[in-house]
N, CA, C and O atoms as CSV, one atom per row, in Angstrom:
chain,resi,resn,atom,element,x,y,z
A,1,MET,N,N,112.691,92.798,47.902
A,1,MET,CA,C,114.050,92.327,47.905
A,1,MET,C,C,114.034,90.806,47.772
A,1,MET,O,O,113.270,90.116,48.446
A,2,ARG,N,N,114.874,90.313,46.908
A,2,ARG,CA,C,114.976,88.858,46.739
A,2,ARG,C,C,115.698,88.242,47.933
A,2,ARG,O,O,116.490,88.901,48.607
A,3,LEU,N,N,115.417,86.996,48.174
A,3,LEU,CA,C,116.023,86.278,49.293
A,3,LEU,C,C,117.549,86.244,49.163
A,3,LEU,O,O,118.259,86.363,50.162
A,4,THR,N,N,118.052,86.083,47.943
A,4,THR,CA,C,119.508,86.069,47.755
A,4,THR,C,C,120.118,87.421,48.128
A,4,THR,O,O,121.196,87.468,48.721
A,5,ASP,N,N,119.442,88.518,47.790
A,5,ASP,CA,C,119.926,89.848,48.172
A,5,ASP,C,C,119.925,90.002,49.692
A,5,ASP,O,O,120.853,90.563,50.275
A,6,PHE,N,N,118.876,89.497,50.313
A,6,PHE,CA,C,118.782,89.563,51.765
A,6,PHE,C,C,119.976,88.866,52.409
A,6,PHE,O,O,120.628,89.428,53.290
A,7,TRP,N,N,120.260,87.641,51.967
A,7,TRP,CA,C,121.366,86.897,52.576
A,7,TRP,C,C,122.713,87.537,52.272
A,7,TRP,O,O,123.616,87.474,53.106
A,8,GLU,N,N,122.872,88.145,51.118
A,8,GLU,CA,C,124.115,88.861,50.814
A,8,GLU,C,C,124.319,90.000,51.804
A,8,GLU,O,O,125.430,90.211,52.290
A,9,ARG,N,N,123.258,90.729,52.103
A,9,ARG,CA,C,123.344,91.822,53.069
A,9,ARG,C,C,123.641,91.291,54.477
A,9,ARG,O,O,124.467,91.849,55.199
A,10,MET,N,N,122.966,90.226,54.846
A,10,MET,CA,C,123.207,89.635,56.162
A,10,MET,C,C,124.673,89.240,56.314
A,10,MET,O,O,125.292,89.513,57.343
A,11,GLU,N,N,125.220,88.604,55.296
A,11,GLU,CA,C,126.611,88.155,55.351
A,11,GLU,C,C,127.580,89.327,55.339
A,11,GLU,O,O,128.647,89.256,55.950
A,12,LEU,N,N,127.223,90.395,54.657
A,12,LEU,CA,C,128.066,91.587,54.637
A,12,LEU,C,C,128.125,92.218,56.023
A,12,LEU,O,O,129.192,92.631,56.477
A,13,VAL,N,N,126.988,92.292,56.690
A,13,VAL,CA,C,126.895,92.939,57.994
A,13,VAL,C,C,127.433,92.056,59.123
A,13,VAL,O,O,128.151,92.539,59.998
A,14,LEU,N,N,127.093,90.775,59.105
A,14,LEU,CA,C,127.426,89.893,60.222
A,14,LEU,C,C,128.525,88.876,59.931
A,14,LEU,O,O,128.993,88.190,60.840
A,15,GLY,N,N,128.933,88.775,58.686
A,15,GLY,CA,C,129.912,87.766,58.304
A,15,GLY,C,C,129.216,86.520,57.791
A,15,GLY,O,O,128.099,86.220,58.215
A,16,PRO,N,N,129.854,85.784,56.885
A,16,PRO,CA,C,129.199,84.653,56.226
A,16,PRO,C,C,128.799,83.510,57.156
A,16,PRO,O,O,127.781,82.860,56.918
A,17,THR,N,N,129.560,83.256,58.186
A,17,THR,CA,C,129.210,82.166,59.100
A,17,THR,C,C,128.246,82.629,60.171
A,17,THR,O,O,127.239,81.970,60.430
A,18,TYR,N,N,128.541,83.744,60.788
A,18,TYR,CA,C,127.733,84.228,61.900
A,18,TYR,C,C,126.326,84.636,61.459
A,18,TYR,O,O,125.382,84.516,62.241
A,19,ALA,N,N,126.170,85.109,60.236
A,19,ALA,CA,C,124.856,85.568,59.755
A,19,ALA,C,C,123.804,84.469,59.880
A,19,ALA,O,O,122.681,84.733,60.310
A,20,HIS,N,N,124.151,83.268,59.518
A,20,HIS,CA,C,123.174,82.178,59.543
A,20,HIS,C,C,122.893,81.709,60.971
A,20,HIS,O,O,121.761,81.361,61.305
A,21,SER,N,N,123.917,81.703,61.798
A,21,SER,CA,C,123.725,81.354,63.198
A,21,SER,C,C,122.853,82.406,63.882
A,21,SER,O,O,121.929,82.072,64.624
A,22,TRP,N,N,123.151,83.664,63.628
A,22,TRP,CA,C,122.395,84.778,64.201
A,22,TRP,C,C,120.939,84.712,63.749
A,22,TRP,O,O,120.025,84.925,64.546
A,23,ALA,N,N,120.730,84.418,62.477
A,23,ALA,CA,C,119.373,84.332,61.917
A,23,ALA,C,C,118.566,83.213,62.563
A,23,ALA,O,O,117.339,83.278,62.625
A,24,HIS,N,N,119.250,82.207,63.034
A,24,HIS,CA,C,118.590,81.073,63.688
A,24,HIS,C,C,118.273,81.356,65.155
A,24,HIS,O,O,117.253,80.902,65.673
A,25,ASP,N,N,119.152,82.110,65.824
A,25,ASP,CA,C,119.081,82.254,67.268
A,25,ASP,C,C,118.433,83.533,67.803
A,25,ASP,O,O,117.807,83.506,68.863
A,26,VAL,N,N,118.573,84.641,67.093
A,26,VAL,CA,C,118.174,85.943,67.634
A,26,VAL,C,C,116.733,86.285,67.258
A,26,VAL,O,O,116.366,86.287,66.083
A,27,VAL,N,N,115.933,86.570,68.271
A,27,VAL,CA,C,114.554,87.007,68.032
A,27,VAL,C,C,114.583,88.510,67.766
A,27,VAL,O,O,115.110,89.281,68.569
A,28,LEU,N,N,114.018,88.914,66.645
A,28,LEU,CA,C,113.958,90.323,66.277
A,28,LEU,C,C,112.755,90.963,66.960
A,28,LEU,O,O,111.618,90.597,66.663
A,29,PRO,N,N,112.980,91.909,67.868
A,29,PRO,CA,C,111.857,92.519,68.593
A,29,PRO,C,C,110.748,93.078,67.678
A,29,PRO,O,O,109.569,92.913,67.989
A,30,PRO,N,N,111.099,93.729,66.567
A,30,PRO,CA,C,110.012,94.258,65.733
A,30,PRO,C,C,109.096,93.172,65.138
A,30,PRO,O,O,107.946,93.444,64.791
A,31,LEU,N,N,109.620,91.942,65.025
A,31,LEU,CA,C,108.836,90.861,64.415
A,31,LEU,C,C,108.391,89.810,65.431
A,31,LEU,O,O,107.456,89.053,65.170
A,32,GLY,N,N,109.047,89.760,66.576
A,32,GLY,CA,C,108.708,88.765,67.581
A,32,GLY,C,C,109.089,87.352,67.186
A,32,GLY,O,O,108.503,86.389,67.680
A,33,ARG,N,N,110.047,87.224,66.317
A,33,ARG,CA,C,110.527,85.904,65.872
A,33,ARG,C,C,111.907,86.057,65.255
A,33,ARG,O,O,112.380,87.173,65.037
A,34,THR,N,N,112.547,84.939,64.976
A,34,THR,CA,C,113.874,84.965,64.361
A,34,THR,C,C,113.745,85.221,62.863
A,34,THR,O,O,112.655,85.170,62.295
A,35,VAL,N,N,114.875,85.493,62.250
A,35,VAL,CA,C,114.897,85.662,60.792
A,35,VAL,C,C,114.387,84.391,60.116
A,35,VAL,O,O,113.551,84.455,59.215
A,36,GLU,N,N,114.888,83.250,60.547
A,36,GLU,CA,C,114.469,81.985,59.934
A,36,GLU,C,C,112.966,81.761,60.081
A,36,GLU,O,O,112.306,81.321,59.140
A,37,GLN,N,N,112.429,82.062,61.257
A,37,GLN,CA,C,110.988,81.898,61.465
A,37,GLN,C,C,110.199,82.859,60.587
A,37,GLN,O,O,109.180,82.483,60.008
A,38,ALA,N,N,110.664,84.091,60.489
A,38,ALA,CA,C,109.975,85.088,59.670
A,38,ALA,C,C,109.965,84.674,58.196
A,38,ALA,O,O,108.947,84.818,57.518
A,39,ILE,N,N,111.079,84.167,57.706
A,39,ILE,CA,C,111.142,83.700,56.317
A,39,ILE,C,C,110.162,82.541,56.126
A,39,ILE,O,O,109.407,82.514,55.155
A,40,ALA,N,N,110.178,81.594,57.046
A,40,ALA,CA,C,109.276,80.436,56.957
A,40,ALA,C,C,107.810,80.856,57.014
A,40,ALA,O,O,106.950,80.219,56.407
A,41,ASP,N,N,107.533,81.933,57.748
A,41,ASP,CA,C,106.161,82.420,57.874
A,41,ASP,C,C,105.726,83.290,56.700
A,41,ASP,O,O,104.578,83.729,56.639
A,42,GLY,N,N,106.639,83.535,55.774
A,42,GLY,CA,C,106.290,84.300,54.581
A,42,GLY,C,C,106.367,85.812,54.727
A,42,GLY,O,O,105.815,86.545,53.906
A,43,VAL,N,N,107.050,86.284,55.767
A,43,VAL,CA,C,107.230,87.722,55.934
A,43,VAL,C,C,108.129,88.221,54.805
A,43,VAL,O,O,109.108,87.565,54.448
A,44,GLU,N,N,107.796,89.373,54.252
A,44,GLU,CA,C,108.591,89.945,53.165
A,44,GLU,C,C,110.025,90.187,53.639
A,44,GLU,O,O,110.243,90.667,54.751
A,45,THR,N,N,110.995,89.854,52.794
A,45,THR,CA,C,112.398,90.007,53.173
A,45,THR,C,C,112.749,91.468,53.449
A,45,THR,O,O,113.608,91.750,54.285
A,46,LYS,N,N,112.105,92.381,52.768
A,46,LYS,CA,C,112.362,93.807,53.021
A,46,LYS,C,C,111.977,94.172,54.460
A,46,LYS,O,O,112.688,94.927,55.123
A,47,GLU,N,N,110.866,93.642,54.932
A,47,GLU,CA,C,110.434,93.888,56.305
A,47,GLU,C,C,111.390,93.233,57.305
A,47,GLU,O,O,111.698,93.806,58.350
A,48,ILE,N,N,111.851,92.033,56.972
A,48,ILE,CA,C,112.807,91.340,57.844
A,48,ILE,C,C,114.107,92.138,57.900
A,48,ILE,O,O,114.688,92.310,58.972
A,49,TRP,N,N,114.559,92.621,56.759
A,49,TRP,CA,C,115.803,93.390,56.708
A,49,TRP,C,C,115.693,94.648,57.562
A,49,TRP,O,O,116.635,94.997,58.273
A,50,ARG,N,N,114.556,95.330,57.498
A,50,ARG,CA,C,114.357,96.524,58.323
A,50,ARG,C,C,114.436,96.167,59.807
A,50,ARG,O,O,114.984,96.933,60.599
A,51,ALA,N,N,113.897,95.022,60.182
A,51,ALA,CA,C,113.965,94.577,61.571
A,51,ALA,C,C,115.404,94.245,61.967
A,51,ALA,O,O,115.830,94.544,63.082
A,52,VAL,N,N,116.143,93.630,61.057
A,52,VAL,CA,C,117.565,93.342,61.312
A,52,VAL,C,C,118.312,94.655,61.516
A,52,VAL,O,O,119.113,94.776,62.442
A,53,CYS,N,N,118.055,95.630,60.663
A,53,CYS,CA,C,118.735,96.933,60.768
A,53,CYS,C,C,118.420,97.603,62.101
A,53,CYS,O,O,119.312,98.154,62.745
A,54,ALA,N,N,117.164,97.559,62.514
A,54,ALA,CA,C,116.764,98.168,63.779
A,54,ALA,C,C,117.404,97.462,64.963
A,54,ALA,O,O,117.721,98.097,65.969
A,55,THR,N,N,117.594,96.173,64.854
A,55,THR,CA,C,118.145,95.384,65.949
A,55,THR,C,C,119.666,95.508,66.050
A,55,THR,O,O,120.225,95.467,67.146
A,56,THR,N,N,120.326,95.659,64.913
A,56,THR,CA,C,121.793,95.667,64.896
A,56,THR,C,C,122.396,97.029,64.680
A,56,THR,O,O,123.621,97.153,64.658
A,57,ASP,N,N,121.588,98.059,64.519
A,57,ASP,CA,C,122.087,99.405,64.225
A,57,ASP,C,C,122.936,99.436,62.962
A,57,ASP,O,O,124.023,100.013,62.945
A,58,VAL,N,N,122.434,98.813,61.916
A,58,VAL,CA,C,123.114,98.807,60.625
A,58,VAL,C,C,123.174,100.234,60.095
A,58,VAL,O,O,122.184,100.961,60.175
A,59,PRO,N,N,124.311,100.643,59.559
A,59,PRO,CA,C,124.411,101.996,59.010
A,59,PRO,C,C,123.362,102.238,57.921
A,59,PRO,O,O,122.982,101.320,57.195
A,60,GLY,N,N,122.904,103.480,57.820
A,60,GLY,CA,C,121.881,103.847,56.852
A,60,GLY,C,C,122.228,103.527,55.413
A,60,GLY,O,O,121.329,103.337,54.594
A,61,THR,N,N,123.516,103.461,55.083
A,61,THR,CA,C,123.914,103.158,53.707
A,61,THR,C,C,123.581,101.735,53.315
A,61,THR,O,O,123.485,101.431,52.126
A,62,LEU,N,N,123.401,100.849,54.296
A,62,LEU,CA,C,123.060,99.462,53.997
A,62,LEU,C,C,121.575,99.185,54.186
A,62,LEU,O,O,121.062,98.182,53.690
A,63,ALA,N,N,120.896,100.051,54.886
A,63,ALA,CA,C,119.472,99.837,55.167
A,63,ALA,C,C,118.664,100.135,53.984
A,63,ALA,O,O,117.440,100.014,54.026
């Protein structure tokens, strides 16, 4: 998944403003770091998205 697709999904699920704040502040248990940290560490966006889905209970149609 491209980074732009990832952010589009984040904004769809959490809203355009809150998505970026959430990505900065919330540690994803499956990854042990925030979205921003995971991106900086080179974690695949698909893996990050799966962790976001697990953490937020995103409906299966978006996962």
